[in-house]
Backbone and ligand atoms as CSV (ligand in chain L), in Angstrom:
chain,resi,resn,atom,element,x,y,z
A,1,MET,N,N,-93.505,-38.189,-182.877
A,1,MET,CA,C,-92.411,-38.051,-183.974
A,1,MET,C,C,-91.359,-39.064,-183.528
A,2,SER,N,N,-90.812,-39.867,-184.565
A,2,SER,CA,C,-89.841,-40.820,-184.187
A,2,SER,C,C,-88.470,-40.167,-184.067
A,3,THR,N,N,-87.631,-40.942,-183.399
A,3,THR,CA,C,-86.242,-40.312,-183.013
A,3,THR,C,C,-85.205,-41.405,-183.304
A,4,PHE,N,N,-83.953,-40.984,-183.253
A,4,PHE,CA,C,-82.781,-41.785,-183.301
A,4,PHE,C,C,-81.764,-41.157,-182.302
A,5,LEU,N,N,-80.826,-42.042,-181.890
A,5,LEU,CA,C,-79.809,-41.559,-180.948
A,5,LEU,C,C,-78.701,-40.916,-181.770
A,6,LEU,N,N,-78.359,-39.590,-181.395
A,6,LEU,CA,C,-77.204,-38.994,-181.982
A,6,LEU,C,C,-76.149,-38.831,-180.933
A,7,GLU,N,N,-74.932,-39.353,-181.329
A,7,GLU,CA,C,-73.753,-39.139,-180.497
A,7,GLU,C,C,-72.667,-38.276,-181.198
A,8,VAL,N,N,-72.146,-37.292,-180.477
A,8,VAL,CA,C,-71.104,-36.459,-181.133
A,8,VAL,C,C,-69.917,-36.682,-180.133
A,9,VAL,N,N,-68.847,-37.228,-180.613
A,9,VAL,CA,C,-67.730,-37.677,-179.866
A,9,VAL,C,C,-66.426,-36.927,-180.384
A,10,THR,N,N,-65.551,-36.474,-179.509
A,10,THR,CA,C,-64.198,-35.895,-179.807
A,10,THR,C,C,-63.199,-36.771,-179.061
A,11,PRO,N,N,-61.960,-36.587,-179.452
A,11,PRO,CA,C,-60.874,-37.374,-178.703
A,11,PRO,C,C,-60.899,-37.003,-177.178
A,12,GLU,N,N,-61.558,-35.835,-176.827
A,12,GLU,CA,C,-61.529,-35.450,-175.459
A,12,GLU,C,C,-62.715,-35.940,-174.636
A,13,ARG,N,N,-63.875,-36.053,-175.325
A,13,ARG,CA,C,-65.046,-36.331,-174.552
A,13,ARG,C,C,-66.327,-36.648,-175.435
A,14,LYS,N,N,-67.365,-37.225,-174.877
A,14,LYS,CA,C,-68.594,-37.232,-175.522
A,14,LYS,C,C,-69.378,-36.040,-175.359
A,15,VAL,N,N,-69.539,-35.254,-176.386
A,15,VAL,CA,C,-70.071,-33.933,-176.376
A,15,VAL,C,C,-71.683,-34.024,-176.295
A,16,TYR,N,N,-72.209,-35.006,-176.912
A,16,TYR,CA,C,-73.677,-35.032,-177.127
A,16,TYR,C,C,-74.130,-36.449,-177.234
A,17,ALA,N,N,-75.190,-36.813,-176.578
A,17,ALA,CA,C,-75.852,-38.163,-176.677
A,17,ALA,C,C,-77.292,-37.971,-176.363
A,18,GLN,N,N,-78.157,-37.769,-177.337
A,18,GLN,CA,C,-79.560,-37.577,-177.068
A,18,GLN,C,C,-80.384,-38.057,-178.271
A,19,ASP,N,N,-81.660,-38.400,-177.949
A,19,ASP,CA,C,-82.526,-38.856,-179.051
A,19,ASP,C,C,-83.104,-37.619,-179.763
A,20,VAL,N,N,-82.872,-37.580,-181.055
A,20,VAL,CA,C,-83.279,-36.402,-181.810
A,20,VAL,C,C,-84.187,-36.880,-182.926
A,21,ASN,N,N,-84.858,-35.794,-183.665
A,21,ASN,CA,C,-85.697,-36.125,-184.714
A,21,ASN,C,C,-85.040,-36.050,-186.080
A,22,MET,N,N,-84.110,-35.164,-186.143
A,22,MET,CA,C,-83.421,-34.941,-187.524
A,22,MET,C,C,-82.064,-34.275,-187.349
A,23,ILE,N,N,-81.168,-34.552,-188.101
A,23,ILE,CA,C,-79.930,-33.666,-188.143
A,23,ILE,C,C,-79.638,-33.240,-189.652
A,24,VAL,N,N,-78.989,-32.147,-189.780
A,24,VAL,CA,C,-78.463,-31.769,-191.153
A,24,VAL,C,C,-76.935,-31.392,-190.892
A,25,VAL,N,N,-76.207,-32.128,-191.772
A,25,VAL,CA,C,-74.749,-32.088,-191.648
A,25,VAL,C,C,-74.136,-31.663,-193.062
A,26,LYS,N,N,-72.997,-31.166,-193.039
A,26,LYS,CA,C,-72.340,-30.816,-194.384
A,26,LYS,C,C,-71.367,-31.864,-194.647
A,27,GLY,N,N,-71.689,-32.812,-195.532
A,27,GLY,CA,C,-70.815,-33.900,-195.853
A,27,GLY,C,C,-69.886,-33.280,-197.109
A,28,VAL,N,N,-68.869,-34.028,-197.445
A,28,VAL,CA,C,-67.979,-33.580,-198.541
A,28,VAL,C,C,-68.755,-33.346,-199.807
A,29,ALA,N,N,-69.834,-34.070,-200.031
A,29,ALA,CA,C,-70.607,-34.019,-201.297
A,29,ALA,C,C,-71.720,-33.035,-201.120
A,30,GLY,N,N,-71.887,-32.427,-200.071
A,30,GLY,CA,C,-73.053,-31.436,-199.912
A,30,GLY,C,C,-73.774,-31.688,-198.628
A,31,GLU,N,N,-74.843,-30.926,-198.462
A,31,GLU,CA,C,-75.644,-30.982,-197.213
A,31,GLU,C,C,-76.507,-32.351,-197.227
A,32,LEU,N,N,-76.571,-33.025,-195.993
A,32,LEU,CA,C,-77.243,-34.185,-195.911
A,32,LEU,C,C,-78.279,-34.080,-194.736
A,33,GLY,N,N,-79.482,-34.415,-194.946
A,33,GLY,CA,C,-80.420,-34.498,-193.825
A,33,GLY,C,C,-80.704,-35.872,-193.431
A,34,ILE,N,N,-80.634,-36.115,-192.143
A,34,ILE,CA,C,-80.684,-37.524,-191.710
A,34,ILE,C,C,-81.917,-37.571,-190.839
A,35,LEU,N,N,-82.809,-38.471,-191.146
A,35,LEU,CA,C,-84.055,-38.733,-190.447
A,35,LEU,C,C,-83.985,-40.224,-189.880
A,36,PRO,N,N,-84.842,-40.641,-188.906
A,36,PRO,CA,C,-84.763,-41.945,-188.410
A,36,PRO,C,C,-84.796,-43.016,-189.563
A,37,ASN,N,N,-84.212,-44.155,-189.461
A,37,ASN,CA,C,-84.176,-45.200,-190.380
A,37,ASN,C,C,-83.455,-44.900,-191.662
A,38,HIS,N,N,-82.569,-43.994,-191.663
A,38,HIS,CA,C,-81.759,-43.694,-192.790
A,38,HIS,C,C,-80.933,-44.923,-193.069
A,39,ILE,N,N,-80.579,-45.142,-194.389
A,39,ILE,CA,C,-79.711,-46.211,-194.709
A,39,ILE,C,C,-78.387,-45.967,-194.126
A,40,PRO,N,N,-77.640,-47.078,-193.649
A,40,PRO,CA,C,-76.353,-46.882,-193.105
A,40,PRO,C,C,-75.302,-46.229,-194.113
A,41,LEU,N,N,-74.558,-45.394,-193.655
A,41,LEU,CA,C,-73.468,-44.719,-194.454
A,41,LEU,C,C,-72.432,-44.174,-193.650
A,42,VAL,N,N,-71.259,-43.917,-194.226
A,42,VAL,CA,C,-70.154,-43.280,-193.575
A,42,VAL,C,C,-69.648,-42.131,-194.493
A,43,THR,N,N,-69.591,-40.902,-193.974
A,43,THR,CA,C,-69.034,-39.838,-194.873
A,43,THR,C,C,-68.175,-38.868,-194.076
A,44,PRO,N,N,-67.074,-38.385,-194.740
A,44,PRO,CA,C,-66.361,-37.318,-194.091
A,44,PRO,C,C,-67.270,-36.060,-193.972
A,45,LEU,N,N,-66.962,-35.331,-192.946
A,45,LEU,CA,C,-67.733,-33.982,-192.829
A,45,LEU,C,C,-66.831,-32.899,-193.051
A,46,LYS,N,N,-67.451,-31.769,-193.522
A,46,LYS,CA,C,-66.760,-30.506,-193.681
A,46,LYS,C,C,-66.781,-29.806,-192.258
A,47,ILE,N,N,-65.916,-28.776,-192.234
A,47,ILE,CA,C,-65.832,-28.032,-190.934
A,47,ILE,C,C,-67.091,-27.073,-191.065
A,48,ALA,N,N,-68.159,-27.403,-190.285
A,48,ALA,CA,C,-69.416,-26.636,-190.467
A,48,ALA,C,C,-70.284,-26.953,-189.314
A,49,PRO,N,N,-71.284,-26.096,-189.085
A,49,PRO,CA,C,-72.250,-26.364,-187.994
A,49,PRO,C,C,-73.077,-27.540,-188.362
A,50,VAL,N,N,-73.430,-28.372,-187.349
A,50,VAL,CA,C,-74.388,-29.375,-187.446
A,50,VAL,C,C,-75.665,-28.917,-186.906
A,51,THR,N,N,-76.811,-29.023,-187.567
A,51,THR,CA,C,-78.136,-28.598,-187.058
A,51,THR,C,C,-78.826,-29.783,-186.475
A,52,ILE,N,N,-79.453,-29.698,-185.316
A,52,ILE,CA,C,-80.128,-30.761,-184.621
A,52,ILE,C,C,-81.550,-30.400,-184.333
A,53,LYS,N,N,-82.565,-31.147,-184.851
A,53,LYS,CA,C,-83.929,-30.860,-184.562
A,53,LYS,C,C,-84.394,-31.858,-183.504
A,54,LYS,N,N,-84.885,-31.336,-182.426
A,54,LYS,CA,C,-85.288,-32.219,-181.369
A,54,LYS,C,C,-86.605,-31.606,-180.851
A,55,GLY,N,N,-87.740,-32.221,-181.051
A,55,GLY,CA,C,-89.131,-31.628,-180.663
A,55,GLY,C,C,-89.182,-30.283,-181.249
A,56,ASN,N,N,-89.550,-29.288,-180.528
A,56,ASN,CA,C,-89.662,-27.974,-181.093
A,56,ASN,C,C,-88.306,-27.237,-181.155
A,57,ALA,N,N,-87.339,-27.789,-180.512
A,57,ALA,CA,C,-86.117,-27.031,-180.441
A,57,ALA,C,C,-85.120,-27.359,-181.619
A,58,THR,N,N,-84.319,-26.361,-181.944
A,58,THR,CA,C,-83.234,-26.578,-182.961
A,58,THR,C,C,-81.979,-26.287,-182.127
A,59,GLU,N,N,-81.027,-27.158,-182.253
A,59,GLU,CA,C,-79.711,-26.845,-181.636
A,59,GLU,C,C,-78.620,-26.920,-182.641
A,60,TYR,N,N,-77.509,-26.352,-182.309
A,60,TYR,CA,C,-76.300,-26.302,-183.319
A,60,TYR,C,C,-75.099,-26.715,-182.592
A,61,ILE,N,N,-74.149,-27.296,-183.259
A,61,ILE,CA,C,-72.825,-27.709,-182.780
A,61,ILE,C,C,-71.863,-27.388,-183.839
A,62,ALA,N,N,-70.816,-26.620,-183.485
A,62,ALA,CA,C,-69.758,-26.361,-184.450
A,62,ALA,C,C,-68.879,-27.586,-184.502
A,63,VAL,N,N,-68.950,-28.323,-185.585
A,63,VAL,CA,C,-68.125,-29.495,-185.705
A,63,VAL,C,C,-66.926,-29.263,-186.608
A,64,ASN,N,N,-65.828,-29.697,-186.031
A,64,ASN,CA,C,-64.605,-29.503,-186.825
A,64,ASN,C,C,-64.106,-30.777,-187.518
A,65,GLY,N,N,-64.506,-31.051,-188.754
A,65,GLY,CA,C,-64.066,-32.131,-189.544
A,65,GLY,C,C,-64.577,-33.381,-188.998
A,66,GLY,N,N,-63.810,-34.441,-189.261
A,66,GLY,CA,C,-64.213,-35.800,-188.838
A,66,GLY,C,C,-65.141,-36.490,-189.747
A,67,PHE,N,N,-65.778,-37.427,-189.141
A,67,PHE,CA,C,-66.777,-38.399,-189.928
A,67,PHE,C,C,-68.111,-38.441,-189.335
A,68,MET,N,N,-69.082,-38.848,-190.109
A,68,MET,CA,C,-70.315,-39.186,-189.597
A,68,MET,C,C,-70.688,-40.673,-189.916
A,69,GLU,N,N,-71.108,-41.459,-189.093
A,69,GLU,CA,C,-71.440,-42.912,-189.398
A,69,GLU,C,C,-72.881,-43.026,-189.017
A,70,VAL,N,N,-73.728,-43.298,-190.077
A,70,VAL,CA,C,-75.123,-43.621,-189.732
A,70,VAL,C,C,-75.254,-45.181,-189.673
A,71,ARG,N,N,-75.652,-45.574,-188.468
A,71,ARG,CA,C,-75.800,-46.954,-188.262
A,71,ARG,C,C,-77.361,-47.267,-188.014
A,72,LYS,N,N,-77.709,-48.552,-187.929
A,72,LYS,CA,C,-79.100,-48.956,-187.832
A,72,LYS,C,C,-79.613,-48.342,-186.613
A,73,ASP,N,N,-78.944,-48.476,-185.502
A,73,ASP,CA,C,-79.440,-47.988,-184.203
A,73,ASP,C,C,-79.083,-46.625,-183.785
A,74,LYS,N,N,-78.176,-46.008,-184.373
A,74,LYS,CA,C,-77.766,-44.641,-183.996
A,74,LYS,C,C,-76.784,-43.926,-185.012
A,75,VAL,N,N,-76.616,-42.625,-184.851
A,75,VAL,CA,C,-75.831,-41.880,-185.690
A,75,VAL,C,C,-74.576,-41.368,-184.834
A,76,VAL,N,N,-73.383,-41.556,-185.299
A,76,VAL,CA,C,-72.267,-41.204,-184.532
A,76,VAL,C,C,-71.511,-40.111,-185.425
A,77,ILE,N,N,-71.171,-38.964,-184.735
A,77,ILE,CA,C,-70.308,-38.043,-185.362
A,77,ILE,C,C,-68.979,-38.028,-184.509
A,78,LEU,N,N,-67.959,-38.361,-185.273
A,78,LEU,CA,C,-66.606,-38.432,-184.657
A,78,LEU,C,C,-65.813,-37.136,-185.209
A,79,ALA,N,N,-65.531,-36.152,-184.296
A,79,ALA,CA,C,-64.917,-34.999,-184.790
A,79,ALA,C,C,-63.660,-34.637,-183.942
A,80,GLU,N,N,-62.731,-33.836,-184.613
A,80,GLU,CA,C,-61.616,-33.410,-183.847
A,80,GLU,C,C,-62.019,-32.496,-182.771
A,81,SER,N,N,-63.045,-31.552,-182.987
A,81,SER,CA,C,-63.487,-30.804,-181.809
A,81,SER,C,C,-64.964,-30.463,-182.250
A,82,ALA,N,N,-65.645,-30.151,-181.227
A,82,ALA,CA,C,-67.106,-29.894,-181.323
A,82,ALA,C,C,-67.551,-28.928,-180.111
A,83,GLU,N,N,-68.214,-27.854,-180.463
A,83,GLU,CA,C,-68.558,-26.913,-179.381
A,83,GLU,C,C,-70.012,-26.458,-179.649
A,84,PHE,N,N,-70.780,-26.270,-178.533
A,84,PHE,CA,C,-72.030,-25.664,-178.655
A,84,PHE,C,C,-71.856,-24.139,-178.659
A,85,PRO,N,N,-72.916,-23.409,-179.242
A,85,PRO,CA,C,-72.801,-21.934,-179.436
A,85,PRO,C,C,-72.361,-21.298,-178.072
A,86,GLY,N,N,-72.978,-21.698,-177.052
A,86,GLY,CA,C,-72.671,-21.022,-175.726
A,86,GLY,C,C,-71.323,-21.224,-175.164
A,87,ASP,N,N,-70.586,-22.279,-175.731
A,87,ASP,CA,C,-69.281,-22.572,-175.257
A,87,ASP,C,C,-68.187,-21.977,-176.036
A,88,ILE,N,N,-68.598,-21.265,-177.173
A,88,ILE,CA,C,-67.566,-20.725,-178.133
A,88,ILE,C,C,-67.144,-19.396,-177.668
A,89,ASP,N,N,-65.895,-19.186,-177.541
A,89,ASP,CA,C,-65.279,-17.811,-177.268
A,89,ASP,C,C,-65.074,-17.069,-178.505
A,90,VAL,N,N,-65.956,-16.180,-178.749
A,90,VAL,CA,C,-65.974,-15.554,-180.029
A,90,VAL,C,C,-64.675,-14.626,-180.300
A,91,GLU,N,N,-64.233,-14.030,-179.185
A,91,GLU,CA,C,-63.044,-13.223,-179.350
A,91,GLU,C,C,-61.769,-14.107,-179.705
A,92,ARG,N,N,-61.731,-15.232,-179.046
A,92,ARG,CA,C,-60.706,-16.161,-179.551
A,92,ARG,C,C,-60.908,-16.694,-181.018
A,93,ALA,N,N,-62.051,-16.896,-181.429
A,93,ALA,CA,C,-62.165,-17.261,-182.856
A,93,ALA,C,C,-61.875,-16.190,-183.762
A,94,ARG,N,N,-62.200,-14.872,-183.401
A,94,ARG,CA,C,-61.921,-13.814,-184.254
A,94,ARG,C,C,-60.380,-13.641,-184.372
A,95,ALA,N,N,-59.739,-13.821,-183.199
A,95,ALA,CA,C,-58.297,-13.644,-183.144
A,95,ALA,C,C,-57.615,-14.817,-184.112
A,96,ALA,N,N,-58.120,-16.049,-183.963
A,96,ALA,CA,C,-57.770,-17.119,-184.808
A,96,ALA,C,C,-57.906,-16.761,-186.370
A,97,LYS,N,N,-59.080,-16.207,-186.557
A,97,LYS,CA,C,-59.424,-15.883,-187.937
A,97,LYS,C,C,-58.472,-14.823,-188.565
A,98,GLU,N,N,-58.088,-13.819,-187.729
A,98,GLU,CA,C,-57.151,-12.804,-188.189
A,98,GLU,C,C,-55.784,-13.391,-188.460
A,99,ARG,N,N,-55.331,-14.233,-187.433
A,99,ARG,CA,C,-54.011,-14.901,-187.648
A,99,ARG,C,C,-53.946,-15.656,-188.909
A,100,ALA,N,N,-55.083,-16.447,-189.138
A,100,ALA,CA,C,-55.077,-17.325,-190.325
A,100,ALA,C,C,-54.998,-16.411,-191.652
A,101,GLU,N,N,-55.765,-15.393,-191.644
A,101,GLU,CA,C,-55.851,-14.484,-192.764
A,101,GLU,C,C,-54.447,-13.892,-193.126
A,102,LYS,N,N,-53.793,-13.465,-192.034
A,102,LYS,CA,C,-52.445,-13.004,-192.190
A,102,LYS,C,C,-51.477,-13.944,-192.843
A,103,ARG,N,N,-51.647,-15.218,-192.325
A,103,ARG,CA,C,-50.760,-16.251,-192.879
A,103,ARG,C,C,-51.027,-16.516,-194.245
A,104,LEU,N,N,-52.345,-16.505,-194.636
A,104,LEU,CA,C,-52.832,-16.676,-196.006
A,104,LEU,C,C,-52.182,-15.720,-196.920
A,105,SER,N,N,-52.178,-14.437,-196.468
A,105,SER,CA,C,-51.711,-13.365,-197.376
A,105,SER,C,C,-50.163,-13.305,-197.480
A,106,ALA,N,N,-49.527,-13.960,-196.343
A,106,ALA,CA,C,-48.036,-13.999,-196.489
A,106,ALA,C,C,-47.505,-14.944,-197.510
A,107,LYS,N,N,-48.407,-15.777,-198.088
A,107,LYS,CA,C,-48.049,-16.694,-199.210
A,107,LYS,C,C,-46.757,-17.451,-198.933
A,108,ARG,N,N,-46.707,-18.227,-197.816
A,108,ARG,CA,C,-45.523,-19.070,-197.564
A,108,ARG,C,C,-45.654,-20.367,-198.293
A,109,ASP,N,N,-45.053,-21.429,-197.743
A,109,ASP,CA,C,-45.100,-22.655,-198.474
A,109,ASP,C,C,-46.474,-23.303,-198.401
A,110,GLU,N,N,-46.725,-24.388,-199.121
A,110,GLU,CA,C,-47.976,-24.885,-199.318
A,110,GLU,C,C,-48.547,-25.584,-198.077
A,111,VAL,N,N,-47.696,-26.195,-197.201
A,111,VAL,CA,C,-48.131,-26.733,-195.979
A,111,VAL,C,C,-48.735,-25.635,-195.052
A,112,ASP,N,N,-48.033,-24.521,-194.934
A,112,ASP,CA,C,-48.461,-23.502,-194.081
A,112,ASP,C,C,-49.769,-22.944,-194.609
A,113,PHE,N,N,-49.919,-22.910,-195.874
A,113,PHE,CA,C,-51.044,-22.352,-196.511
A,113,PHE,C,C,-52.389,-23.135,-196.164
A,114,ARG,N,N,-52.077,-24.450,-196.361
A,114,ARG,CA,C,-53.180,-25.433,-196.121
A,114,ARG,C,C,-53.599,-25.381,-194.624
A,115,ARG,N,N,-52.713,-25.240,-193.833
A,115,ARG,CA,C,-52.878,-25.232,-192.335
A,115,ARG,C,C,-53.573,-23.882,-192.005
A,116,ALA,N,N,-53.221,-22.848,-192.595
A,116,ALA,CA,C,-53.982,-21.628,-192.288
A,116,ALA,C,C,-55.388,-21.600,-192.920
A,117,GLU,N,N,-55.498,-22.236,-194.087
A,117,GLU,CA,C,-56.884,-22.473,-194.556
A,117,GLU,C,C,-57.839,-23.151,-193.597
A,118,LEU,N,N,-57.325,-24.214,-193.054
A,118,LEU,CA,C,-58.092,-25.018,-192.172
A,118,LEU,C,C,-58.372,-24.218,-190.877
A,119,ALA,N,N,-57.438,-23.490,-190.354
A,119,ALA,CA,C,-57.523,-22.702,-189.125
A,119,ALA,C,C,-58.595,-21.601,-189.462
A,120,LEU,N,N,-58.592,-21.075,-190.661
A,120,LEU,CA,C,-59.585,-20.080,-191.017
A,120,LEU,C,C,-61.023,-20.703,-191.007
A,121,GLN,N,N,-61.164,-21.879,-191.600
A,121,GLN,CA,C,-62.444,-22.546,-191.624
A,121,GLN,C,C,-62.936,-22.794,-190.178
A,122,ARG,N,N,-61.933,-23.261,-189.348
A,122,ARG,CA,C,-62.450,-23.575,-187.931
A,122,ARG,C,C,-62.935,-22.275,-187.272
A,123,ALA,N,N,-62.216,-21.135,-187.508
A,123,ALA,CA,C,-62.624,-19.901,-186.892
A,123,ALA,C,C,-63.905,-19.442,-187.365
A,124,MET,N,N,-64.131,-19.551,-188.691
A,124,MET,CA,C,-65.431,-18.998,-189.345
A,124,MET,C,C,-66.501,-19.972,-188.846
A,125,ASN,N,N,-66.270,-21.251,-188.808
A,125,ASN,CA,C,-67.410,-22.099,-188.297
A,125,ASN,C,C,-67.778,-21.831,-186.887
A,126,ARG,N,N,-66.756,-21.432,-186.035
A,126,ARG,CA,C,-67.064,-21.099,-184.656
A,126,ARG,C,C,-67.872,-19.787,-184.535
A,127,ILE,N,N,-67.434,-18.877,-185.452
A,127,ILE,CA,C,-68.140,-17.579,-185.364
A,127,ILE,C,C,-69.630,-17.683,-185.876
A,128,GLU,N,N,-69.770,-18.515,-186.901
A,128,GLU,CA,C,-71.073,-18.668,-187.495
A,128,GLU,C,C,-72.026,-19.399,-186.422
A,129,THR,N,N,-71.424,-20.461,-185.877
A,129,THR,CA,C,-72.230,-21.226,-184.867
A,129,THR,C,C,-72.616,-20.448,-183.703
A,130,ALA,N,N,-71.673,-19.611,-183.219
A,130,ALA,CA,C,-71.919,-18.753,-181.971
A,130,ALA,C,C,-73.094,-17.859,-182.260
A,131,SER,N,N,-73.145,-17.388,-183.552
A,131,SER,CA,C,-74.218,-16.433,-183.846
A,131,SER,C,C,-75.611,-17.086,-183.853
A,132,LYS,N,N,-75.635,-18.394,-183.837
A,132,LYS,CA,C,-76.942,-19.105,-183.802
A,132,LYS,C,C,-77.509,-19.320,-182.441
A,133,LYS,N,N,-76.900,-18.785,-181.409
A,133,LYS,CA,C,-77.404,-18.995,-180.077
A,133,LYS,C,C,-78.750,-18.595,-179.877
L,1,ATP,P1,P,-56.977,-21.488,-181.573
L,1,ATP,O1,O,-55.943,-21.027,-182.565
L,1,ATP,O2,O,-57.773,-20.383,-180.955
L,1,ATP,O3,O,-56.434,-22.503,-180.469
L,1,ATP,P2,P,-57.778,-23.841,-183.097
L,1,ATP,O4,O,-58.725,-23.827,-184.260
L,1,ATP,O5,O,-56.367,-24.030,-183.439
L,1,ATP,O6,O,-58.016,-22.340,-182.365
L,1,ATP,P3,P,-58.507,-26.386,-182.143
L,1,ATP,O7,O,-57.183,-27.048,-182.248
L,1,ATP,O8,O,-59.541,-26.616,-183.238
L,1,ATP,O9,O,-58.226,-24.720,-182.009
L,1,ATP,O10,O,-59.112,-26.721,-180.770
L,1,ATP,C1,C,-58.387,-26.989,-179.609
L,1,ATP,C2,C,-59.397,-26.989,-178.399
L,1,ATP,O11,O,-59.829,-25.630,-178.138
L,1,ATP,C3,C,-60.651,-27.806,-178.666
L,1,ATP,O12,O,-61.004,-28.389,-177.548
L,1,ATP,C4,C,-61.675,-26.790,-179.071
L,1,ATP,O13,O,-62.928,-27.192,-178.689
L,1,ATP,C5,C,-61.267,-25.643,-178.224
L,1,ATP,N1,N,-61.529,-24.353,-178.894
L,1,ATP,C6,C,-60.803,-23.817,-179.992
L,1,ATP,N2,N,-61.251,-22.586,-180.258
L,1,ATP,C7,C,-62.242,-22.283,-179.419
L,1,ATP,C8,C,-63.255,-21.236,-179.154
L,1,ATP,N3,N,-63.092,-20.027,-180.035
L,1,ATP,N4,N,-64.090,-21.229,-178.163
L,1,ATP,C9,C,-64.094,-22.339,-177.458
L,1,ATP,N5,N,-63.256,-23.369,-177.552
L,1,ATP,C10,C,-62.401,-23.418,-178.594
């Protein structure tokens, strides 16, 4: 089976760099499956798990926003944060989810609301990805 190099990079570190068979990401326009030799493209990503197929294995990474760049020779995901299921602290994510929900119900100004919405999405993404262990 043919492969391509997938790199997942955050401002802190390179989280992932391996040859993979396929990935599925959530772009702003919907789910996108990327196979080797995909045409080059750049798309913003939603806060969602990325699915990675590698041989018989399926891996997941909780990707927080950012972009995906499909190049001729590799695919690069640049995200604000990215965690493997095993590295996710579910209690912390649950606490973040509760905080965000409280802020959303408090109906403060719009900036606070948007910030809380994003925090809620990050927390839910982490909880979902951790459950895929
Ligand atoms: P919190 O309110 O719990 O800090 P957050 O969504 O504001 O959550 P981020 O700003 O997205 O956190 O991330 C800051 C750093 O902490 C990143 O390195 C991220 O990978 C890590 N991180 C955040 N939440 C978790 C978690 N539940 N488990 C493991 N690492 C986490």
